[in-house]
C-alpha positions as CSV (number, residue, x, y, z in Angstrom):
1,M,45.2,11.5,7.7
2,S,43.5,10.3,10.9
3,K,40.4,8.1,10.7
4,P,37.1,9.5,11.9
5,P,36.0,8.2,15.3
6,E,33.8,5.1,15.2
7,V,30.2,5.6,16.0
8,D,28.6,3.3,18.6
9,A,25.3,2.3,17.2
10,A,23.9,1.2,20.5
11,Q,24.8,4.5,22.2
12,M,23.2,6.4,19.3
13,R,20.0,4.4,19.6
14,A,19.9,5.0,23.4
15,R,20.5,8.7,22.9
16,Y,18.0,9.2,20.0
17,P,15.2,6.6,20.5
18,D,12.6,8.6,18.6
19,V,14.8,8.5,15.4
20,F,15.7,4.8,15.5
21,E,12.5,3.4,17.0
22,R,9.6,5.4,15.6
23,P,6.1,4.2,16.7
24,A,4.1,2.3,14.2
25,A,1.5,5.0,14.1
26,A,4.1,7.6,13.1
27,R,5.5,5.4,10.4
28,L,2.1,4.6,8.9
29,A,0.7,8.2,9.1
30,T,2.1,9.5,5.8
31,P,1.2,6.4,3.7
32,A,-2.3,6.4,5.3
33,M,-2.8,10.1,4.4
34,I,-1.7,9.5,0.8
35,V,-4.1,6.6,0.5
36,A,-6.9,8.6,2.0
37,A,-6.3,11.6,-0.3
38,F,-6.2,9.3,-3.3
39,A,-9.5,7.6,-2.2
40,I,-11.2,11.0,-1.8
41,F,-9.9,12.0,-5.3
42,I,-11.4,8.8,-6.8
43,Y,-14.6,9.3,-5.0
44,G,-14.9,12.9,-6.2
45,L,-14.4,11.8,-9.8
46,V,-17.1,9.1,-9.5
47,D,-19.5,11.3,-7.6
48,L,-19.1,14.2,-10.0
49,D,-19.8,11.9,-13.0
50,F,-16.4,12.5,-14.6
51,S,-16.3,10.9,-18.0
52,P,-13.1,10.9,-20.2
53,S,-15.2,9.8,-23.2
54,R,-17.5,12.9,-22.8
55,L,-14.4,15.1,-22.5
56,F,-12.8,13.7,-25.7
57,N,-16.1,13.9,-27.6
58,G,-16.4,17.6,-26.6
59,L,-13.0,18.5,-28.0
60,S,-14.4,18.5,-31.5
61,Q,-17.1,21.0,-30.4
62,L,-14.5,23.1,-28.7
63,G,-12.5,23.1,-32.0
64,W,-15.5,24.2,-34.0
65,I,-16.2,27.1,-31.6
66,S,-12.6,28.2,-31.8
67,M,-12.8,28.2,-35.6
68,M,-16.0,30.2,-35.4
69,M,-14.2,32.9,-33.3
70,I,-11.7,33.7,-36.0
71,P,-11.4,36.5,-36.9
72,P,-12.5,38.6,-33.9
73,D,-15.1,41.2,-35.2
74,P,-17.1,43.6,-33.1
75,G,-19.4,44.5,-36.0
76,S,-21.2,47.8,-35.4
77,S,-21.1,47.4,-31.6
78,L,-17.5,48.7,-30.9
79,P,-18.7,51.9,-29.2
80,L,-21.1,49.9,-27.0
81,Y,-18.3,47.5,-26.1
82,L,-15.8,50.4,-25.3
83,K,-18.5,51.9,-23.0
84,A,-19.0,48.5,-21.3
85,M,-15.3,48.1,-20.8
86,G,-15.2,51.6,-19.2
87,E,-18.0,50.5,-16.9
88,T,-16.1,47.4,-15.9
89,L,-12.9,49.4,-15.1
90,S,-15.0,52.0,-13.1
91,I,-16.7,49.2,-11.1
92,A,-13.3,47.7,-10.2
93,L,-11.7,51.1,-9.3
94,L,-14.7,52.5,-7.4
95,G,-15.5,49.3,-5.5
96,T,-11.8,48.8,-4.5
97,T,-11.4,52.4,-3.4
98,L,-14.6,52.3,-1.3
99,A,-13.5,49.0,0.3
100,A,-10.1,50.4,1.2
101,L,-11.5,53.6,2.7
102,F,-13.9,51.8,4.9
103,A,-11.6,49.0,5.9
104,L,-8.6,51.1,7.0
105,P,-10.3,52.5,10.2
106,V,-11.9,49.2,11.0
107,S,-8.6,47.3,10.6
108,L,-7.1,49.5,13.5
109,F,-9.6,47.8,15.8
110,A,-8.5,44.4,14.6
111,A,-4.8,45.0,15.1
112,R,-3.2,43.6,18.3
113,N,-0.8,46.5,18.8
114,V,-3.7,49.1,18.6
115,V,-6.4,47.3,20.6
116,P,-4.6,45.0,23.1
117,S,-7.9,43.6,24.5
118,K,-8.8,40.3,22.8
119,L,-12.4,40.7,23.9
120,L,-12.7,43.9,21.7
121,R,-10.7,42.5,18.8
122,F,-12.5,39.2,18.5
123,P,-15.9,40.5,17.2
124,V,-14.1,42.8,14.7
125,R,-12.0,39.9,13.3
126,R,-14.9,37.5,13.1
127,L,-16.9,40.2,11.2
128,L,-14.2,40.6,8.7
129,D,-13.8,36.8,8.4
130,S,-17.6,36.4,7.8
131,I,-17.7,39.1,5.1
132,R,-14.5,37.7,3.4
133,G,-16.0,34.2,3.5
134,V,-18.7,35.1,1.0
135,D,-17.5,35.2,-2.7
136,T,-17.9,38.4,-4.8
137,L,-20.3,36.6,-7.1
138,I,-22.6,35.8,-4.2
139,W,-22.5,39.4,-3.1
140,A,-23.3,40.5,-6.6
141,L,-26.4,38.3,-6.7
142,V,-27.5,39.7,-3.3
143,W,-27.0,43.3,-4.3
144,I,-28.7,42.8,-7.7
145,N,-31.8,41.8,-5.7
146,V,-31.4,44.8,-3.4
147,V,-30.7,47.6,-5.8
148,G,-31.5,46.1,-9.2
149,L,-29.4,45.3,-12.3
150,G,-26.6,47.5,-13.3
151,P,-23.1,48.6,-12.4
152,F,-24.2,50.0,-9.0
153,A,-24.8,46.5,-7.8
154,G,-21.3,45.5,-9.1
155,V,-19.6,48.4,-7.2
156,L,-21.4,47.4,-3.9
157,A,-20.5,43.7,-4.4
158,I,-16.8,44.4,-4.9
159,A,-16.7,47.0,-2.1
160,V,-18.3,44.6,0.5
161,S,-16.3,41.6,-0.6
162,D,-13.0,43.5,-0.5
163,F,-13.9,45.2,2.8
164,G,-13.3,41.9,4.6
165,A,-10.1,41.1,2.7
166,F,-8.7,44.6,3.2
167,G,-9.6,44.6,6.9
168,K,-7.5,41.4,7.4
169,L,-4.6,42.5,5.3
170,F,-4.4,46.0,6.7
171,S,-4.6,44.8,10.3
172,E,-1.7,42.3,9.6
173,A,0.3,45.1,8.1
174,I,-0.3,47.3,11.2
175,E,0.6,44.5,13.5
176,G,3.9,44.0,11.6
177,A,4.9,47.7,11.9
178,D,8.0,48.6,13.9
179,Q,7.0,49.7,17.4
180,K,10.1,51.9,18.0
181,Q,8.5,54.8,16.3
182,V,5.3,54.4,18.3
183,E,7.3,54.2,21.6
184,G,9.2,57.3,20.6
185,I,6.0,59.3,20.1
186,R,4.6,57.9,23.4
187,A,7.8,58.9,25.2
188,S,7.5,62.4,23.9
189,G,4.0,62.8,25.3
190,G,2.0,62.0,22.3
191,S,-1.6,60.6,22.6
192,A,-2.9,57.3,21.2
193,L,-4.1,59.1,18.0
194,H,-0.6,60.6,17.6
195,E,0.9,57.2,17.8
196,I,-1.4,55.9,15.1
197,R,-1.1,59.0,12.9
198,F,2.7,59.6,13.1
199,G,4.0,56.2,14.3
200,L,2.0,53.5,12.5
201,L,0.4,55.0,9.4
202,P,3.6,56.3,7.8
203,Q,5.0,52.7,8.0
204,V,2.0,50.8,6.6
205,L,0.6,53.2,4.0
206,P,3.0,52.2,1.3
207,V,2.2,48.5,1.9
208,I,-1.5,49.3,1.9
209,A,-1.2,51.3,-1.3
210,G,0.5,48.3,-3.0
211,Q,-2.2,46.0,-1.8
212,V,-5.0,48.3,-3.1
213,L,-3.3,48.5,-6.5
214,Y,-3.1,44.8,-6.7
215,F,-6.7,44.4,-5.9
216,I,-7.7,46.9,-8.6
217,E,-6.0,44.7,-11.1
218,S,-7.7,41.6,-9.7
219,N,-11.1,43.2,-9.4
220,T,-11.0,44.0,-13.1
221,R,-11.4,40.3,-13.7
222,S,-14.0,40.0,-10.9
223,A,-16.0,42.9,-12.4
224,T,-16.1,41.0,-15.7
225,I,-17.4,37.9,-14.0
226,I,-20.1,39.6,-11.9
227,G,-21.2,41.4,-15.0
228,I,-22.3,38.1,-16.4
229,V,-25.0,37.8,-13.7
230,G,-26.3,41.3,-14.4
231,A,-24.0,43.7,-12.6
232,G,-23.2,45.6,-15.8
233,G,-20.0,46.1,-17.6
234,I,-18.3,44.0,-20.3
235,G,-19.4,40.8,-18.6
236,L,-23.0,41.5,-19.4
237,Q,-22.2,42.0,-23.1
238,L,-20.1,38.8,-23.1
239,A,-22.9,36.8,-21.7
240,E,-25.4,38.1,-24.2
241,Q,-23.1,37.3,-27.2
242,I,-22.5,33.8,-25.9
243,R,-26.2,33.3,-25.6
244,V,-26.9,34.2,-29.2
245,L,-23.8,32.3,-30.5
246,E,-22.0,35.4,-31.9
247,W,-18.6,33.8,-31.5
248,Q,-16.6,36.5,-33.5
249,K,-18.0,39.1,-31.1
250,V,-17.2,36.8,-28.2
251,S,-13.6,36.5,-29.2
252,F,-13.3,40.3,-29.6
253,L,-14.7,40.9,-26.1
254,I,-12.3,38.3,-24.7
255,L,-9.4,40.1,-26.4
256,M,-10.6,43.4,-25.0
257,I,-10.6,41.9,-21.5
258,L,-7.1,40.4,-21.9
259,V,-5.7,43.7,-23.2
260,A,-7.3,45.7,-20.4
261,V,-6.1,43.3,-17.7
262,A,-2.6,43.3,-19.1
263,A,-2.5,47.1,-19.3
264,I,-3.7,47.5,-15.7
265,D,-1.3,44.8,-14.5
266,F,1.6,46.7,-16.2
267,I,0.5,50.1,-14.8
268,S,-0.2,48.8,-11.3
269,G,3.1,47.0,-11.2
270,K,5.0,50.2,-12.1
271,L,3.0,52.1,-9.4
272,R,3.6,49.4,-6.8
273,F,7.4,49.5,-7.5
274,A,7.4,53.3,-7.3
275,I,5.6,53.3,-3.9
276,I,7.2,50.3,-2.2
277,G,10.4,50.0,-4.1
278,R,11.7,47.1,-6.2
279,R,12.8,44.3,-4.0
280,A,16.5,43.4,-4.2
281,V,17.1,40.1,-5.9
282,A,19.2,37.8,-3.7
């Protein structure tokens, strides 16, 4: 068996100087970033008044609250809680649907392969970024002051918040579509609207439907949270029961939320697989 050829170290150094003689700045960059991140972490703990003793002392209070939650009991309020859960699901479904319906046409103006002009795409993309940058809870507080307390404010909050997110996701799906179908329609004399209707939308609609189903599941949790600030639904009932220390009712409401989210997760997952198809496992 022949020996492998000997490697000339001097020749390798001359050929690859960046590997053997890295600048000091490059060698110190990673340790410096680790030290800086650790320093920021420590500063955050100190600035936020983190106290392990307070945390351990509060564990006994947490244990007491957990014992008070057993067994979950809605009392005589079960019909009210079921109605509130229906409100929460309606807020999530209606808000997500409205956001998707309004975002789809706007996302066409943010897609590079539909609007080639960067000058026209830029304001649309920045509008979507601005809307998406504000959390759903903030939108809920805004709409509560505009239209008052209740589920209508929750629907508007989810619709506006998801409008920005859907606009970005839909435009990215449109940009990732195969252009061969569009080119075929253009070659056969189709107009720009024909290219979108018959070339782009059939490709992206299954992806869009899957994204909408996922957001419906996610917005069920969001609708619960914004209900706490007065946007109706099960979150409002949960906040009231916590305020009056009715821990058995609180645990029952939490179980209702968990069951509802799990059921919607299961149903939306089945629908997504039916629309998009189950991905092959490599």
